[in-house]
C-alpha positions as CSV (number, residue, x, y, z in Angstrom):
1,M,-12.9,20.1,-14.1
2,T,-9.5,18.6,-15.0
3,E,-9.1,14.8,-14.4
4,P,-7.5,13.7,-11.1
5,V,-4.1,12.1,-10.7
6,S,-2.5,10.6,-7.6
7,L,1.2,10.4,-6.8
8,Y,3.2,7.6,-5.3
9,V,6.8,8.4,-4.2
10,H,9.1,5.4,-3.5
11,W,12.0,6.1,-1.2
12,P,14.1,2.9,-1.1
13,Y,16.2,3.3,2.0
14,C,15.7,1.4,5.3
15,A,17.6,1.3,8.5
16,R,17.6,-2.4,8.2
17,I,16.2,-5.0,5.7
18,C,13.4,-7.0,7.3
19,P,13.6,-10.8,6.6
20,Y,10.2,-11.0,5.0
21,C,10.5,-8.0,2.7
22,D,10.8,-8.3,-1.1
23,F,10.2,-4.7,-1.9
24,N,12.8,-2.6,-3.8
25,V,14.8,-1.5,-0.8
26,T,18.4,-0.8,0.2
27,R,20.3,-0.3,3.5
28,D,20.6,3.3,4.7
29,R,24.2,4.0,5.4
30,G,24.0,7.7,5.0
31,Q,25.0,7.5,1.3
32,A,25.8,10.8,-0.4
33,I,23.8,9.6,-3.4
34,Q,20.6,10.1,-1.5
35,R,20.4,13.8,-2.4
36,T,21.2,13.0,-6.0
37,L,18.4,10.4,-6.0
38,F,15.9,12.9,-4.5
39,D,16.7,15.4,-7.2
40,A,16.2,12.7,-9.8
41,I,12.8,12.0,-8.3
42,L,11.8,15.6,-8.6
43,T,12.9,15.7,-12.2
44,D,11.0,12.5,-13.0
45,L,7.9,14.0,-11.5
46,R,8.2,17.2,-13.6
47,T,8.8,15.2,-16.8
48,Q,5.8,12.9,-16.3
49,A,3.6,15.9,-15.3
50,E,4.5,17.6,-18.6
51,A,3.7,14.4,-20.5
52,I,0.1,14.1,-19.2
53,G,-0.9,17.7,-19.2
54,P,-3.1,19.6,-16.7
55,R,-4.5,17.5,-13.9
56,R,-5.7,18.1,-10.4
57,L,-3.8,16.4,-7.5
58,A,-6.0,13.7,-5.8
59,S,-3.6,12.2,-3.2
60,V,0.0,11.7,-2.4
61,F,1.6,8.6,-0.8
62,F,5.2,8.3,0.4
63,G,6.1,4.6,0.6
64,G,9.2,2.5,0.5
65,G,11.5,1.6,2.0
66,T,11.2,4.0,4.9
67,P,10.3,7.5,3.7
68,S,10.3,8.8,7.2
69,L,14.1,8.6,6.9
70,L,13.8,11.5,4.5
71,P,14.7,15.0,5.8
72,P,11.4,16.7,6.5
73,E,12.5,19.7,4.3
74,W,12.9,17.4,1.3
75,V,9.4,16.1,1.9
76,A,8.1,19.7,2.1
77,D,9.8,20.5,-1.2
78,L,8.2,17.5,-3.0
79,V,4.7,18.2,-1.7
80,A,5.0,21.8,-2.7
81,E,6.2,20.8,-6.2
82,A,3.3,18.3,-6.6
83,R,0.8,20.9,-5.7
84,R,2.4,23.4,-8.1
85,L,2.3,20.9,-11.0
86,F,-1.2,19.7,-10.2
87,P,-3.3,22.4,-8.5
88,A,-6.1,21.1,-6.2
89,A,-8.7,23.4,-4.7
90,E,-9.9,20.8,-2.2
91,P,-7.9,19.3,0.7
92,I,-6.2,16.0,-0.2
93,E,-4.8,13.1,1.7
94,I,-1.0,13.0,2.0
95,T,0.3,9.8,3.6
96,L,3.8,9.0,4.9
97,E,4.9,5.5,5.9
98,A,6.9,5.5,9.1
99,N,8.4,3.2,11.7
100,P,7.9,3.7,15.5
101,T,11.5,4.0,16.4
102,D,12.6,6.6,18.9
103,A,14.6,8.4,16.2
104,E,11.6,8.7,13.8
105,I,9.1,9.5,16.6
106,G,10.9,12.7,17.2
107,R,10.3,13.8,13.6
108,Y,6.6,13.2,13.4
109,R,5.6,16.8,14.2
110,A,8.1,18.1,11.6
111,F,6.6,15.9,9.0
112,H,3.1,17.2,9.9
113,Q,4.3,20.7,9.2
114,T,5.4,19.6,5.6
115,G,1.8,18.9,4.7
116,I,1.6,15.2,5.7
117,N,-1.8,14.6,7.2
118,R,-1.9,10.8,7.6
119,L,0.7,8.5,9.0
120,S,0.9,4.8,8.2
121,L,2.9,3.1,11.0
122,G,4.8,-0.2,10.3
123,V,4.2,-1.5,13.8
124,Q,3.8,-5.2,12.7
125,S,3.3,-6.4,16.3
126,L,3.0,-5.2,19.9
127,D,4.9,-8.2,21.2
128,D,8.7,-8.0,21.7
129,D,9.3,-11.7,20.8
130,A,7.3,-11.3,17.5
131,L,9.2,-8.1,16.7
132,K,12.5,-9.8,17.2
133,F,11.4,-12.7,14.9
134,L,10.3,-10.2,12.3
135,G,13.6,-8.4,12.4
136,R,12.1,-5.1,13.4
137,N,14.3,-2.4,15.0
138,H,11.7,-1.1,17.5
139,S,10.3,-2.5,20.7
140,A,6.7,-3.0,21.7
141,A,7.1,0.0,24.1
142,E,8.4,2.2,21.3
143,A,5.5,1.0,19.1
144,R,2.9,2.2,21.7
145,R,4.8,5.4,22.2
146,G,5.0,6.0,18.5
147,I,1.2,5.4,18.1
148,E,0.4,7.9,20.9
149,T,2.7,10.5,19.5
150,A,1.4,10.0,15.9
151,Q,-2.2,10.5,17.1
152,G,-1.3,13.7,18.8
153,A,0.5,15.0,15.7
154,F,-1.7,13.8,12.9
155,G,-5.1,12.5,14.1
156,R,-5.3,10.2,11.0
157,V,-3.1,7.1,11.8
158,S,-3.0,3.6,10.3
159,L,-1.3,0.5,11.7
160,D,0.3,-2.3,9.7
161,L,0.2,-5.6,11.5
162,I,1.5,-9.1,10.5
163,Y,-0.1,-12.3,11.6
164,A,0.2,-16.1,11.1
165,L,3.7,-16.2,12.6
166,P,5.1,-19.6,13.5
167,G,3.6,-20.9,16.7
168,Q,1.0,-18.1,16.9
169,S,-2.5,-19.2,17.7
170,A,-5.7,-17.7,16.3
171,E,-6.7,-16.8,19.9
172,A,-3.4,-15.0,20.5
173,W,-3.9,-13.1,17.3
174,R,-7.5,-12.1,18.3
175,K,-6.1,-10.6,21.6
176,A,-3.3,-8.8,19.7
177,L,-5.8,-7.3,17.3
178,T,-8.2,-6.3,20.1
179,D,-5.3,-4.6,22.0
180,A,-4.3,-2.7,18.8
181,A,-7.8,-1.6,18.1
182,A,-8.1,-0.3,21.6
183,L,-5.3,2.2,21.0
184,G,-7.7,4.5,19.1
185,V,-6.3,4.5,15.6
186,E,-8.8,4.9,12.7
187,H,-7.3,2.3,10.3
188,I,-5.6,-1.1,10.6
189,S,-4.0,-3.1,7.8
190,P,-3.4,-6.7,8.9
191,Y,-1.3,-8.9,6.5
192,Q,-0.7,-12.6,6.7
193,L,3.0,-13.4,6.7
194,T,3.8,-14.4,3.2
195,I,7.0,-16.2,2.2
196,E,8.8,-14.7,-0.8
197,S,11.6,-16.7,-2.4
198,G,14.3,-14.1,-2.5
199,T,14.0,-13.1,1.2
200,A,15.7,-14.4,4.3
201,F,12.5,-16.0,5.4
202,G,12.2,-17.7,2.0
203,R,15.6,-19.2,2.5
204,A,14.8,-20.3,6.1
205,V,11.6,-22.1,4.9
206,R,13.5,-23.8,2.1
207,R,16.0,-25.1,4.7
208,K,13.0,-26.3,6.8
209,L,13.9,-24.2,9.8
210,W,10.2,-23.4,10.2
211,A,7.1,-23.6,8.1
212,P,4.2,-21.2,7.3
213,P,0.7,-22.2,8.3
214,D,-1.2,-24.6,6.1
215,E,-4.2,-23.4,4.1
216,E,-6.8,-24.4,6.7
217,T,-5.0,-22.6,9.5
218,A,-4.4,-19.5,7.3
219,E,-8.2,-19.4,6.6
220,A,-8.9,-19.6,10.3
221,F,-6.6,-16.6,10.9
222,Y,-8.3,-14.6,8.1
223,F,-11.8,-15.1,9.6
224,A,-10.5,-14.4,13.1
225,T,-9.2,-11.1,11.7
226,Q,-12.5,-10.1,10.1
227,D,-14.6,-11.0,13.1
228,T,-12.3,-9.4,15.7
229,L,-11.9,-6.1,13.9
230,E,-15.6,-5.9,13.1
231,R,-16.4,-6.3,16.7
232,S,-14.0,-3.5,17.5
233,G,-15.8,-1.1,15.1
234,F,-13.6,-1.6,12.0
235,E,-15.2,-2.1,8.5
236,A,-13.4,-4.5,6.2
237,Y,-13.6,-2.2,3.2
238,E,-10.9,-4.1,1.3
239,V,-9.3,-7.5,1.5
240,S,-6.5,-6.3,3.9
241,N,-7.7,-2.9,5.0
242,H,-10.1,-2.1,7.9
243,A,-11.3,1.4,8.8
244,R,-13.6,3.0,11.4
245,G,-16.1,4.1,8.7
246,P,-15.8,5.6,5.2
247,A,-14.0,8.7,6.3
248,A,-11.1,6.7,7.8
249,R,-10.4,4.7,4.6
250,S,-7.1,5.2,2.8
251,Q,-8.3,7.7,0.1
252,H,-5.1,7.2,-1.9
253,N,-5.5,3.4,-2.1
254,V,-9.2,3.6,-2.9
255,L,-8.5,5.9,-5.8
256,I,-6.0,3.4,-7.1
257,W,-8.4,0.5,-6.8
258,E,-11.1,2.5,-8.5
259,G,-8.8,3.1,-11.5
260,V,-7.7,6.8,-11.1
261,D,-4.4,7.6,-12.8
262,Y,-1.3,7.8,-10.7
263,I,2.3,8.8,-11.2
264,G,5.0,6.6,-9.6
265,V,8.4,8.2,-9.0
266,G,11.5,6.6,-7.4
267,P,13.4,3.4,-8.1
268,G,11.1,0.5,-8.9
269,A,7.9,2.6,-8.6
270,H,4.9,1.7,-10.8
271,G,2.3,4.0,-12.3
272,R,-0.8,4.0,-14.5
273,L,-1.4,6.9,-16.8
274,T,-4.0,7.6,-19.5
275,K,-2.7,9.3,-22.6
276,A,-5.0,9.9,-25.6
277,G,-7.5,7.6,-24.2
278,I,-5.1,4.7,-23.8
279,R,-4.0,3.3,-20.4
280,H,-0.3,3.0,-19.9
281,A,1.6,1.0,-17.3
282,T,4.9,2.7,-16.2
283,T,7.7,1.0,-14.3
284,A,10.8,2.7,-13.0
285,L,14.2,1.1,-13.2
286,S,14.9,-0.6,-9.9
287,D,18.6,0.0,-9.6
288,L,19.3,3.4,-7.9
289,K,22.2,4.4,-10.0
290,T,20.6,3.2,-13.3
291,Y,17.4,5.1,-12.4
292,I,19.4,8.3,-11.8
293,A,21.4,7.9,-15.0
294,R,18.2,7.4,-17.0
295,V,16.5,10.5,-15.5
296,N,19.6,12.6,-16.2
297,E,19.6,11.3,-19.8
298,T,15.9,11.4,-20.7
299,G,14.1,13.2,-17.9
300,T,12.4,10.1,-16.6
301,G,13.5,6.8,-15.1
302,H,10.5,4.9,-16.4
303,D,9.6,2.5,-19.1
304,S,6.0,2.8,-20.4
305,E,3.8,0.1,-22.0
306,A,0.4,0.8,-23.6
307,L,-2.3,-1.7,-22.3
308,N,-4.8,-3.0,-24.8
309,A,-8.5,-2.8,-23.9
310,I,-8.7,-6.3,-22.5
311,E,-5.5,-5.9,-20.4
312,A,-6.8,-2.6,-19.0
313,Q,-10.2,-4.1,-18.1
314,E,-8.6,-7.2,-16.5
315,E,-6.5,-5.0,-14.3
316,A,-9.7,-3.0,-13.4
317,A,-11.4,-6.2,-12.4
318,M,-8.4,-7.4,-10.2
319,L,-8.3,-4.0,-8.4
320,G,-12.1,-3.3,-8.2
321,L,-13.0,-6.7,-6.8
322,R,-10.7,-6.0,-3.8
323,L,-13.2,-3.5,-2.5
324,I,-16.2,-4.5,-0.4
325,E,-18.5,-2.6,-2.8
326,G,-17.0,-4.7,-5.6
327,L,-16.5,-3.8,-9.3
328,D,-18.7,-1.5,-11.4
329,L,-19.2,-3.8,-14.4
330,A,-19.3,-0.7,-16.6
331,R,-15.4,-0.6,-16.2
332,T,-15.1,-4.0,-17.9
333,P,-17.6,-4.1,-20.8
334,D,-15.7,-6.6,-22.9
335,L,-15.1,-9.3,-20.3
336,G,-18.6,-10.6,-19.8
337,L,-17.9,-11.0,-16.1
338,G,-21.6,-11.2,-15.2
339,T,-21.9,-14.4,-17.2
340,R,-18.5,-15.8,-16.2
341,A,-19.3,-15.2,-12.5
342,A,-22.5,-17.2,-12.6
343,P,-21.1,-20.5,-11.2
344,L,-19.2,-18.5,-8.5
345,I,-22.4,-16.7,-7.6
346,A,-24.3,-20.0,-7.4
347,D,-21.7,-21.4,-5.0
348,G,-21.9,-18.3,-2.8
349,F,-18.4,-16.9,-3.6
350,M,-19.7,-13.8,-5.4
351,A,-22.8,-11.7,-5.7
352,I,-24.2,-9.1,-8.0
353,D,-25.9,-6.0,-6.6
354,G,-27.3,-3.9,-9.5
355,N,-24.3,-3.4,-11.8
356,R,-21.7,-4.2,-9.2
357,L,-20.0,-7.6,-8.9
358,R,-18.5,-8.3,-5.5
359,A,-16.8,-11.1,-3.6
360,T,-18.8,-12.4,-0.6
361,A,-17.2,-13.0,2.8
362,K,-16.7,-16.6,1.7
363,G,-15.2,-15.5,-1.5
364,R,-12.8,-12.8,-0.2
365,V,-10.7,-15.4,1.6
366,V,-10.0,-17.1,-1.8
367,L,-10.1,-13.9,-4.0
368,D,-6.9,-14.8,-5.9
369,R,-8.5,-18.1,-6.9
370,L,-11.7,-16.4,-8.0
371,L,-9.8,-13.9,-10.1
372,F,-8.0,-16.7,-11.8
373,E,-11.2,-18.4,-12.7
374,L,-12.9,-15.2,-13.8
375,L,-10.0,-14.0,-16.0
376,S,-8.6,-17.2,-17.4
């Protein structure tokens, strides 16, 4: 059987730029360049497919940006091309990120007809004041309407939620999570509000207009998240992802964390591809016009860098340890992680089950720190 490959498609346009967002996005003003960009993405996909040879498609994820702003017929064309390039006998997960605005809600069923079978909704909150603070362009009522419509069209629906907002209490967050879980979705991705330097929120914090929670408060929010969702029937299968059992997990993301190759197309998209036994990191040019020009010139908008064995194994450790099952140490034979982790195991931050190293509940809240200690 041919080796699997996943596909990530980055569509950079958004109706508005959220004040916390540091992704590679641009304001959607109906630019004529959008069709040119989409054609460049298709060309980039074909070129990368030719470079890696026969593979079977494992999953597709449309992210951004707001890919639900794409015309459904364009999405259908890209899904069909991905399936042509990488035939797959079995059903695969195809996810689209969307927002619950009235304009986008009306297109959900059209997207389902293109082959999309899982919708990831950027709800962020079910409270109008919080949505206003976060710069979202939908209301709480639209969010609930969008969730209901999405469930009717897709069945498989995930919600993104943001917590640790200024003035928010852990108890208020528990109630918000409980309310969201009661809506019947299969997957919830709760993210602590992080402050990135180049964003509007980053500038506001530097001007001391408000401050993010301290470390102790953030930790209390994290444990409140785990406890509340567990009580509501959601398993924390990854640091920031919770599902109603294994079948509800994001198959695309799990494949990436487990080290399956993936192609990234679109401005700023990343990928990981194995060629002649060597893992390569690919990074697309982030500027839209520069990306298009590079694709027109060379067939791809990416730069590629070969990873040495240690770099590839360190990346495997950083990804694998995010999962609740942990990392199969066979993926990192040269790092000696079993020995390096001994002090962290003794302190209750990590555990070894057979040949798998994993972070405990105590360790998951400080996973970045554990990774620094393991890989320094």
